[in-house]
C-alpha positions, 0 to 999 in steps of 0.5 A: 500500499502506498501512502505518507505524510498528508500534505496541509497546503495546495499551491493554487492557494485553495483552502486545504481540506481538513486532514481526516478529509484528505486521510479519506480521499487517499485511502477510498482512492486507493480503494477505487484503484483497486489497490486494496480490495476486499478484505485487505487490512489496513492494519491497527491504529497506531500503524496508521497514525505513524504511516500518514503522520496525524494525530489519533482522533484525525485519523479516526475522524477519516476512519469513521467517515470511510465507515459511514460509507461503507468501504471498511469496518474497524473490528475491535480488540485484540486481532483488530483493525481496519477491514478494506471492502469493496464499493458495491451498488448496495453502497451507490444505494443507501446514499442515493435514498439517502439523498431522496428522502431528505428531499422527500422524494416518492418511490413514484419516483425512482420507478419512473427512473426505472422506466425510462432507463428498462425501455432505452436498455431493450432497443439497444440489446435488439440492435446488437449484432450478439443478442442471441447469447442476451436473450438466451440469458433472459430467457433462463431468468425468466423460466426461474420467475415460472418455477418461482410463480406461487412464491411472491418473496421468491418471484420478487427476487427472480424478476429483481434480477432480470430486471438488473439484467436486462440493463446490464447486458445493454453494455454502458456501464453507467446506465447499469449501475444506475440501474443496480442501484434503483432496483436496489431501492425498489426490491427493498422498498417492495420488500418492505411493503410485504412485511407490513402484511400487504400482498404486492400482486397476485398470481395472475399478475405475476403470470401475466408479467412472464408472458410480457417478457416473453413477447420482448424475449422474442422482439429482441430475438428479432432484432425489433428495435422500435418494437421492444423500447415501445412493448416494454415502455408499456409494460412497466406502466402496468407494473408501475400501476400495480406495485404503486398503488400500494406504495407510490406517494411513501417517501424514499426510506433509509431505514431499508436500505442497510 
């Protein structure tokens, strides 16, 4: 691991960041670059104080910042230390949920974002020369849903996998991250509704969803990009009516994104 004493000033004359933030910035950059990976140990507090040349309060504040972001875990005790975690979509979902909750954004707004992204992904897949492999992968996910149609919880989990994979197969990593974040928020929101004793959708509605997905796969296989986009846009609006009948004006809740 690289790392050394944290510089106190900036040559451009701008006000320097506080030491805890500069330490957090350096460690965050090492994690983002892959130099530090999942499960790696940063060492114990005395070692880190020496490595960065800072006081214990500054180091502890930096570690609290990273721990709140989910990038490290501080293990207490004789065998303790600081353990690294790689970034993943749940971290993005939690951060996004916090921002959305602070602005009183309803779940309806989150679903609308997904309803914009997925039809575009369908259009991109249909226009790709290697779409047969993508269709085959999505078909396996449809069959997984068919086998779980009588179990609302298992079906919803399988459905979330289908929606995530639909976007990831479009091949745009940024679009994929947005979709993973949105799907994570919606999955947890629906889970919260079920935990409150409500049933989201019926067996018949789940079967209709499967038929609609099969229609999408047929359009993708044909390479009908416009048809796939149009069909999936209509599908998402139908799903929206079912889901949001339970929670349309519910504000995004950070409690369900831990």
